[in-house]
The first five atom37 places (N, CA, C, CB, O) and aatype in JSON, in Angstrom:
{
  "aatype": [20, 20, 20, 20, 20, 20, 20, 20, 20, 20, 20, 20, 20, 20, 20, 20, 20, 20, 20, 20, 20, 20, 20, 20, 20, 20, 20, 20, 20, 20, 20, 20, 20, 20, 20, 20, 20, 20, 20, 20, 20, 20, 20, 20, 20, 20, 20, 20, 20, 20, 20, 20, 20, 20, 20, 20, 20, 20, 20, 20, 20, 20, 20, 20, 20, 20, 20, 20, 20, 20, 20, 20, 20, 20, 20, 20, 20, 20, 20, 20, 20, 20, 20, 20, 20, 20, 20, 20, 20, 20, 20, 20, 20, 20, 20, 20, 20, 20, 20],
  "atom_mask": [
    [1, 1, 1, 1, 1],
    [1, 1, 1, 1, 1],
    [1, 1, 1, 1, 1],
    [1, 1, 1, 1, 1],
    [1, 1, 1, 1, 1],
    [1, 1, 1, 1, 1],
    [1, 1, 1, 1, 1],
    [1, 1, 1, 1, 1],
    [1, 1, 1, 1, 1],
    [1, 1, 1, 1, 1],
    [1, 1, 1, 1, 1],
    [1, 1, 1, 1, 1],
    [1, 1, 1, 1, 1],
    [1, 1, 1, 1, 1],
    [1, 1, 1, 1, 1],
    [1, 1, 1, 1, 1],
    [1, 1, 1, 1, 1],
    [1, 1, 1, 1, 1],
    [1, 1, 1, 1, 1],
    [1, 1, 1, 1, 1],
    [1, 1, 1, 1, 1],
    [1, 1, 1, 1, 1],
    [1, 1, 1, 1, 1],
    [1, 1, 1, 1, 1],
    [1, 1, 1, 1, 1],
    [1, 1, 1, 1, 1],
    [1, 1, 1, 1, 1],
    [1, 1, 1, 1, 1],
    [1, 1, 1, 1, 1],
    [1, 1, 1, 1, 1],
    [1, 1, 1, 1, 1],
    [1, 1, 1, 1, 1],
    [1, 1, 1, 1, 1],
    [1, 1, 1, 1, 1],
    [1, 1, 1, 1, 1],
    [1, 1, 1, 1, 1],
    [1, 1, 1, 1, 1],
    [1, 1, 1, 1, 1],
    [1, 1, 1, 1, 1],
    [1, 1, 1, 1, 1],
    [1, 1, 1, 1, 1],
    [1, 1, 1, 1, 1],
    [1, 1, 1, 1, 1],
    [1, 1, 1, 1, 1],
    [1, 1, 1, 1, 1],
    [1, 1, 1, 1, 1],
    [1, 1, 1, 1, 1],
    [1, 1, 1, 1, 1],
    [1, 1, 1, 1, 1],
    [1, 1, 1, 1, 1],
    [1, 1, 1, 1, 1],
    [1, 1, 1, 1, 1],
    [1, 1, 1, 1, 1],
    [1, 1, 1, 1, 1],
    [1, 1, 1, 1, 1],
    [1, 1, 1, 1, 1],
    [1, 1, 1, 1, 1],
    [1, 1, 1, 1, 1],
    [1, 1, 1, 1, 1],
    [1, 1, 1, 1, 1],
    [1, 1, 1, 1, 1],
    [1, 1, 1, 1, 1],
    [1, 1, 1, 1, 1],
    [1, 1, 1, 1, 1],
    [1, 1, 1, 1, 1],
    [1, 1, 1, 1, 1],
    [1, 1, 1, 1, 1],
    [1, 1, 1, 1, 1],
    [1, 1, 1, 1, 1],
    [1, 1, 1, 1, 1],
    [1, 1, 1, 1, 1],
    [1, 1, 1, 1, 1],
    [1, 1, 1, 1, 1],
    [1, 1, 1, 1, 1],
    [1, 1, 1, 1, 1],
    [1, 1, 1, 1, 1],
    [1, 1, 1, 1, 1],
    [1, 1, 1, 1, 1],
    [1, 1, 1, 1, 1],
    [1, 1, 1, 1, 1],
    [1, 1, 1, 1, 1],
    [1, 1, 1, 1, 1],
    [1, 1, 1, 1, 1],
    [1, 1, 1, 1, 1],
    [1, 1, 1, 1, 1],
    [1, 1, 1, 1, 1],
    [1, 1, 1, 1, 1],
    [1, 1, 1, 1, 1],
    [1, 1, 1, 1, 1],
    [1, 1, 1, 1, 1],
    [1, 1, 1, 1, 1],
    [1, 1, 1, 1, 1],
    [1, 1, 1, 1, 1],
    [1, 1, 1, 1, 1],
    [1, 1, 1, 1, 1],
    [1, 1, 1, 1, 1],
    [1, 1, 1, 1, 1],
    [1, 1, 1, 1, 1],
    [1, 1, 1, 1, 1]
  ],
  "atom_positions": [
    [[0.83, -1.14, -0.09], [-0.11, -0.08, -0.15], [0.84, 1.22, 0.01], [-1.31, -0.24, 1.02], [0.66, 1.93, 1.0]],
    [[1.78, 1.53, -0.85], [2.54, 2.49, -1.11], [1.83, 3.43, -1.35], [3.34, 2.32, -1.94], [2.17, 4.51, -0.87]],
    [[0.74, 3.37, -2.07], [0.17, 4.51, -2.86], [-0.57, 5.44, -1.61], [-1.02, 3.91, -4.17], [-0.61, 6.66, -1.5]],
    [[-1.07, 4.53, -0.82], [-1.75, 5.49, 0.51], [-0.83, 6.32, 1.1], [-2.31, 4.64, 1.8], [-1.16, 7.45, 1.43]],
    [[0.52, 5.82, 1.3], [1.5, 6.59, 2.06], [2.07, 7.84, 1.21], [2.68, 5.62, 2.49], [2.51, 8.87, 1.72]],
    [[1.99, 7.57, -0.18], [2.43, 8.55, -1.13], [1.32, 9.86, -1.04], [2.5, 7.82, -2.68], [1.59, 11.06, -1.11]],
    [[-0.01, 9.22, -0.85], [-1.33, 10.1, -0.88], [-1.36, 11.0, 0.5], [-2.78, 9.05, -0.98], [-1.74, 12.15, 0.69]],
    [[-0.95, 10.26, 1.18], [-0.9, 11.07, 2.7], [0.35, 11.99, 2.88], [-0.82, 9.93, 4.03], [0.23, 12.94, 3.65]],
    [[1.59, 11.79, 2.19], [2.48, 12.83, 2.44], [2.03, 14.07, 1.3], [4.1, 12.23, 2.29], [2.34, 15.25, 1.47]],
    [[1.44, 13.67, 0.38], [1.0, 14.96, -0.75], [-0.02, 15.56, 0.17], [0.21, 14.45, -2.49], [0.0, 16.79, 0.27]],
    [[-0.78, 14.97, 0.76], [-1.55, 15.79, 1.34], [-1.07, 16.77, 2.41], [-2.42, 15.08, 1.77], [-1.52, 17.91, 2.54]],
    [[-0.13, 16.23, 3.16], [0.71, 16.98, 4.17], [1.2, 17.99, 3.54], [1.8, 16.27, 4.8], [0.99, 19.11, 4.01]],
    [[2.01, 17.84, 2.26], [2.72, 18.59, 1.62], [1.49, 19.91, 1.13], [3.5, 17.65, 0.43], [1.75, 21.1, 1.32]],
    [[0.31, 19.5, 0.57], [-0.42, 20.59, 0.41], [-0.81, 21.24, 1.53], [-1.4, 20.34, -0.25], [-0.92, 22.46, 1.41]],
    [[-1.07, 20.75, 2.64], [-1.48, 21.45, 3.74], [-0.18, 22.31, 4.5], [-2.18, 20.37, 4.7], [-0.37, 23.21, 5.31]],
    [[0.96, 21.92, 4.13], [2.09, 22.8, 4.83], [2.15, 24.01, 3.82], [3.71, 21.96, 4.99], [2.46, 25.11, 4.28]],
    [[1.84, 23.86, 2.27], [1.74, 24.88, 1.5], [0.67, 26.07, 2.06], [1.39, 24.29, 0.18], [0.89, 27.28, 2.2]],
    [[-0.61, 25.29, 2.34], [-1.49, 26.37, 2.52], [-0.92, 27.08, 3.7], [-2.97, 25.93, 2.71], [-0.95, 28.31, 3.7]],
    [[-0.43, 26.49, 4.63], [0.0, 27.04, 6.12], [0.96, 28.3, 5.81], [0.93, 25.77, 7.13], [0.85, 29.45, 6.23]],
    [[1.96, 27.73, 4.91], [2.82, 28.99, 4.54], [1.84, 30.15, 3.87], [4.08, 28.53, 3.39], [2.02, 31.32, 4.21]],
    [[1.09, 29.93, 3.2], [0.43, 30.72, 2.79], [-0.46, 31.67, 3.67], [-0.1, 30.12, 2.03], [-0.74, 32.83, 3.38]],
    [[-0.89, 30.97, 4.83], [-1.74, 31.85, 5.73], [-0.55, 32.49, 6.74], [-3.05, 30.86, 6.62], [-0.71, 33.48, 7.46]],
    [[0.42, 31.86, 6.64], [1.24, 32.73, 7.62], [1.93, 33.98, 7.04], [2.34, 31.88, 8.25], [2.5, 34.77, 7.79]],
    [[1.89, 34.16, 5.67], [2.22, 35.55, 5.03], [0.93, 36.48, 4.83], [2.92, 35.34, 3.56], [0.95, 37.71, 4.77]],
    [[-0.22, 35.64, 4.75], [-1.71, 36.54, 4.72], [-1.74, 37.01, 6.23], [-3.35, 35.49, 4.28], [-2.45, 38.01, 6.29]],
    [[-1.35, 36.76, 7.16], [-1.64, 37.25, 8.53], [-0.51, 38.36, 8.61], [-1.55, 36.03, 9.77], [-0.66, 39.47, 9.12]],
    [[0.46, 37.94, 8.11], [1.6, 39.23, 8.09], [1.33, 40.53, 7.38], [2.91, 38.78, 7.41], [1.65, 41.66, 7.74]],
    [[0.61, 40.1, 6.16], [0.24, 41.24, 5.47], [-1.06, 42.08, 6.14], [-0.06, 40.77, 4.03], [-1.33, 43.27, 5.98]],
    [[-1.73, 41.15, 6.88], [-2.97, 41.84, 7.62], [-2.39, 42.71, 8.54], [-3.98, 40.84, 8.4], [-2.92, 43.82, 8.66]],
    [[-1.14, 42.35, 9.4], [-0.27, 43.14, 10.37], [0.34, 44.28, 9.73], [0.83, 42.3, 10.97], [0.62, 45.24, 10.44]],
    [[0.59, 44.32, 8.54], [1.36, 45.25, 7.55], [0.24, 46.42, 7.54], [1.74, 44.48, 5.86], [0.59, 47.6, 7.55]],
    [[-1.21, 46.03, 7.52], [-2.27, 46.78, 6.99], [-2.35, 47.66, 8.12], [-3.6, 46.02, 6.59], [-2.25, 48.88, 8.01]],
    [[-2.55, 46.96, 9.4], [-3.1, 47.73, 10.59], [-2.1, 48.67, 11.03], [-3.5, 46.83, 11.79], [-2.34, 49.64, 11.75]],
    [[-0.77, 48.31, 10.49], [0.32, 49.41, 10.85], [0.33, 50.47, 9.84], [1.8, 48.83, 10.92], [0.83, 51.55, 10.15]],
    [[-0.18, 50.28, 8.62], [-0.26, 51.57, 8.04], [-1.55, 52.57, 8.45], [-0.25, 51.31, 6.55], [-1.58, 53.8, 8.45]],
    [[-2.41, 51.78, 8.74], [-3.79, 52.59, 9.01], [-3.54, 53.14, 10.5], [-5.32, 51.51, 8.92], [-3.97, 54.28, 10.68]],
    [[-3.02, 52.63, 11.4], [-2.99, 52.81, 12.78], [-1.19, 53.29, 12.92], [-3.57, 51.2, 13.65], [-0.29, 52.48, 12.68]],
    [[-0.99, 54.48, 13.27], [0.53, 54.91, 13.52], [0.87, 54.1, 14.9], [0.75, 56.77, 13.72], [0.24, 54.12, 15.96]],
    [[2.0, 53.41, 14.56], [2.76, 52.87, 15.48], [4.25, 53.18, 16.01], [2.71, 51.82, 15.11], [5.13, 53.54, 15.22]],
    [[4.52, 53.02, 17.52], [5.66, 53.3, 17.6], [6.63, 52.03, 17.72], [5.72, 54.19, 18.58], [6.26, 50.88, 17.47]],
    [[7.94, 52.4, 18.16], [8.92, 51.15, 17.94], [8.62, 50.2, 18.83], [10.41, 51.43, 18.11], [8.74, 49.05, 18.42]],
    [[8.27, 50.35, 19.95], [8.02, 49.4, 20.85], [6.59, 48.51, 20.49], [7.99, 50.15, 22.23], [6.43, 47.29, 20.6]],
    [[5.77, 49.35, 20.1], [4.39, 48.55, 19.59], [4.76, 47.48, 18.35], [3.13, 49.78, 18.94], [4.42, 46.31, 18.25]],
    [[5.53, 48.24, 17.47], [6.17, 47.55, 16.63], [6.81, 46.09, 16.71], [6.93, 48.29, 16.39], [6.54, 45.14, 15.97]],
    [[7.78, 46.13, 17.84], [8.28, 45.13, 18.43], [7.55, 43.99, 18.82], [8.8, 45.54, 19.31], [7.73, 42.84, 18.42]],
    [[6.46, 44.53, 19.89], [5.52, 43.85, 20.33], [4.78, 42.77, 19.43], [4.76, 44.74, 20.78], [4.68, 41.55, 19.56]],
    [[4.33, 43.57, 18.52], [3.37, 43.07, 17.32], [4.26, 41.76, 16.8], [3.12, 44.42, 15.92], [3.72, 40.66, 16.75]],
    [[5.68, 41.93, 16.41], [6.37, 41.08, 15.67], [6.52, 39.91, 16.47], [7.57, 41.61, 15.22], [6.36, 38.78, 16.02]],
    [[6.87, 40.21, 17.78], [6.96, 39.15, 18.88], [5.67, 38.26, 18.83], [7.11, 39.85, 20.37], [5.73, 37.03, 18.82]],
    [[4.65, 38.87, 18.8], [3.49, 37.94, 18.67], [3.26, 37.48, 17.47], [2.35, 38.45, 19.07], [2.88, 36.31, 17.57]],
    [[3.29, 37.8, 16.5], [3.32, 37.18, 15.38], [4.21, 36.07, 14.9], [3.42, 37.99, 14.7], [3.89, 35.15, 14.14]],
    [[5.47, 36.32, 15.52], [6.45, 35.08, 15.54], [6.13, 33.98, 16.41], [7.79, 35.46, 15.94], [6.4, 32.82, 16.11]],
    [[5.49, 34.36, 17.63], [5.02, 33.27, 18.56], [3.77, 32.38, 17.89], [4.53, 33.99, 20.0], [3.64, 31.16, 17.98]],
    [[3.0, 33.19, 17.3], [1.66, 32.56, 16.64], [2.26, 31.84, 15.15], [0.3, 33.98, 16.3], [1.74, 30.86, 14.62]],
    [[3.09, 32.33, 14.78], [3.76, 31.53, 13.41], [4.45, 30.05, 14.06], [5.28, 32.7, 12.53], [4.23, 28.92, 13.63]],
    [[5.22, 30.36, 15.08], [5.79, 29.0, 15.71], [4.64, 28.05, 15.98], [6.6, 29.24, 17.14], [4.74, 26.89, 15.61]],
    [[3.44, 28.51, 16.67], [2.5, 27.56, 17.15], [1.88, 26.94, 15.81], [1.39, 28.25, 18.14], [1.56, 25.75, 15.77]],
    [[1.75, 27.69, 14.88], [1.06, 27.4, 13.75], [1.81, 26.09, 13.05], [1.01, 28.71, 12.83], [1.25, 25.08, 12.61]],
    [[3.21, 26.41, 13.08], [4.07, 25.03, 12.31], [4.09, 24.28, 13.17], [5.58, 25.1, 11.76], [3.6, 23.18, 12.89]],
    [[4.55, 24.44, 14.37], [4.48, 23.26, 15.58], [3.05, 22.66, 15.35], [4.63, 23.93, 17.36], [3.12, 21.43, 15.32]],
    [[2.16, 22.98, 15.22], [0.72, 22.42, 15.52], [0.35, 21.48, 13.93], [-0.57, 24.0, 15.87], [-0.38, 20.5, 13.78]],
    [[1.09, 22.17, 13.02], [0.86, 21.31, 11.62], [1.82, 20.24, 11.62], [1.08, 22.18, 10.2], [1.39, 19.28, 10.99]],
    [[3.21, 20.04, 12.2], [3.94, 19.23, 12.22], [3.59, 18.32, 13.17], [4.98, 19.66, 12.27], [3.72, 17.15, 12.83]],
    [[3.08, 18.58, 14.52], [2.68, 17.81, 15.3], [1.43, 16.7, 14.99], [2.49, 18.6, 16.22], [1.5, 15.48, 15.13]],
    [[0.39, 17.43, 14.58], [-0.78, 16.95, 14.16], [-0.81, 15.91, 13.11], [-1.47, 17.94, 13.8], [-1.19, 14.74, 13.2]],
    [[-0.27, 16.65, 11.93], [-0.26, 16.1, 10.44], [0.63, 15.19, 10.3], [0.01, 17.07, 9.39], [0.29, 14.23, 9.6]],
    [[1.9, 15.18, 10.85], [3.13, 14.4, 10.6], [3.61, 13.55, 11.63], [4.18, 15.23, 10.28], [4.61, 12.87, 11.42]],
    [[2.96, 13.5, 12.84], [3.28, 12.97, 14.14], [4.58, 13.41, 14.87], [3.33, 11.58, 14.0], [5.3, 12.68, 15.55]],
    [[4.75, 14.56, 14.65], [5.88, 15.34, 15.22], [7.33, 15.12, 14.38], [6.04, 14.86, 16.78], [8.4, 15.6, 14.76]],
    [[7.17, 14.39, 13.27], [8.53, 14.24, 12.54], [8.51, 15.61, 11.74], [8.66, 12.77, 11.48], [7.56, 16.18, 11.2]],
    [[9.94, 15.99, 11.83], [10.33, 17.11, 11.13], [11.13, 16.79, 9.9], [11.07, 17.97, 12.0], [12.26, 16.32, 10.0]],
    [[10.52, 17.06, 8.66], [11.12, 16.75, 7.58], [11.32, 17.69, 6.87], [10.64, 15.96, 7.0], [10.42, 18.52, 6.93]],
    [[12.3, 17.97, 6.07], [12.95, 18.75, 5.23], [11.86, 19.8, 4.2], [13.87, 17.69, 4.41], [11.81, 21.02, 4.03]],
    [[11.06, 18.63, 3.67], [10.14, 18.52, 2.56], [9.08, 19.83, 2.91], [9.35, 16.87, 2.51], [8.61, 20.72, 2.2]],
    [[8.94, 19.41, 4.72], [7.74, 20.32, 5.12], [8.13, 21.62, 5.26], [7.08, 19.96, 6.38], [7.35, 22.53, 4.96]],
    [[9.57, 21.88, 5.8], [10.01, 23.31, 5.56], [9.83, 23.71, 4.14], [11.5, 23.52, 5.94], [9.23, 24.75, 3.9]],
    [[10.27, 23.0, 3.24], [10.22, 23.67, 1.94], [8.79, 23.94, 1.33], [10.98, 22.84, 0.99], [8.58, 24.8, 0.47]],
    [[7.89, 23.17, 1.85], [6.39, 22.96, 1.36], [5.92, 24.58, 2.1], [5.43, 21.18, 2.17], [5.17, 25.32, 1.47]],
    [[6.42, 24.95, 3.39], [5.93, 25.97, 3.99], [6.52, 27.35, 3.16], [6.31, 25.84, 5.51], [5.8, 28.34, 3.0]],
    [[8.0, 27.26, 2.62], [8.59, 28.33, 1.88], [7.91, 28.43, 0.65], [10.02, 28.17, 1.66], [7.72, 29.58, 0.26]],
    [[7.37, 27.19, -0.3], [6.54, 27.29, -1.42], [5.53, 28.02, -1.19], [6.12, 26.19, -1.9], [5.34, 28.99, -1.91]],
    [[4.66, 27.72, -0.12], [3.51, 28.55, 0.12], [3.65, 29.8, 0.47], [2.78, 28.08, 0.98], [2.67, 30.53, 0.31]],
    [[4.55, 30.21, 0.89], [4.96, 31.76, 1.19], [5.3, 32.45, -0.2], [6.38, 31.87, 2.24], [4.93, 33.58, -0.53]],
    [[6.02, 31.6, -0.91], [6.57, 32.35, -2.08], [5.36, 32.43, -3.33], [8.04, 31.51, -2.63], [5.23, 33.33, -4.16]],
    [[4.64, 31.38, -3.2], [3.32, 31.3, -4.22], [2.47, 32.44, -3.8], [2.37, 29.82, -4.12], [2.09, 33.17, -4.71]],
    [[2.05, 32.75, -2.49], [1.39, 33.8, -1.92], [2.14, 35.2, -2.35], [1.34, 33.55, -0.38], [1.52, 36.13, -2.87]],
    [[3.23, 35.24, -2.13], [4.17, 36.42, -2.29], [4.02, 37.0, -3.57], [5.62, 36.06, -2.1], [3.79, 38.2, -3.77]],
    [[4.16, 36.02, -4.52], [4.46, 36.37, -5.97], [2.76, 36.56, -6.47], [5.49, 34.95, -6.89], [2.54, 37.52, -7.21]],
    [[1.79, 35.83, -6.17], [0.36, 36.03, -6.6], [-0.7, 36.88, -6.06], [-0.15, 34.97, -6.57], [-1.53, 37.61, -6.6]],
    [[-0.43, 36.55, -4.71], [-1.53, 37.15, -3.83], [-1.42, 38.75, -3.14], [-1.65, 36.13, -2.64], [-2.28, 39.63, -3.05]],
    [[0.05, 38.71, -2.67], [0.44, 39.64, -1.56], [0.23, 41.03, -2.17], [2.01, 39.42, -1.03], [-0.34, 41.94, -1.57]],
    [[0.79, 41.12, -3.57], [0.47, 42.54, -4.04], [-1.19, 42.76, -4.24], [1.29, 42.82, -5.53], [-1.67, 43.82, -3.84]],
    [[-1.89, 41.93, -4.76], [-3.1, 42.36, -4.88], [-3.87, 42.56, -3.62], [-3.7, 41.57, -5.67], [-4.66, 43.5, -3.67]],
    [[-3.81, 41.91, -2.53], [-4.24, 41.86, -1.25], [-3.78, 43.37, -0.54], [-3.59, 40.49, -0.54], [-4.61, 44.19, -0.15]],
    [[-2.45, 43.55, -0.47], [-1.98, 44.63, 0.09], [-2.21, 45.88, -0.59], [-0.75, 44.45, 0.27], [-2.33, 46.91, 0.08]],
    [[-2.27, 45.9, -1.71], [-2.35, 47.0, -2.56], [-4.03, 47.59, -2.44], [-1.86, 46.46, -4.16], [-4.38, 48.73, -2.76]],
    [[-4.75, 46.75, -2.02], [-6.25, 47.35, -1.65], [-6.26, 48.16, -0.74], [-7.23, 46.45, -1.22], [-7.18, 48.98, -0.64]],
    [[-5.32, 48.11, 0.07], [-5.57, 48.8, 1.35], [-4.45, 50.05, 1.53], [-5.46, 47.65, 2.61], [-4.3, 50.54, 2.64]],
    [[-3.72, 50.49, 0.45], [-2.8, 51.43, 0.33], [-3.67, 53.02, 0.1], [-1.8, 50.92, -0.94], [-3.02, 54.06, -0.04]]
  ]
}
């Protein structure tokens, strides 16, 4: 039943790509809030810290629940692919609507 295992790995890859896209969508939303509301240096630092803590939780949750805690290189690659796809195709459109 190697096909079942491959399908599961492809599903995990797809979920990791989507999670990478979600991470950049959340960061674009943070960027929009910063444009709308003036922020000081400390507020930006706290927001960044909260974003990165949330990103760590989202990535850990993905790896722990979907891949039984096994960290594989292709999972990190899939996160990067998702980020790149969103950055190249969606970020400009999403972010430019709020400028």
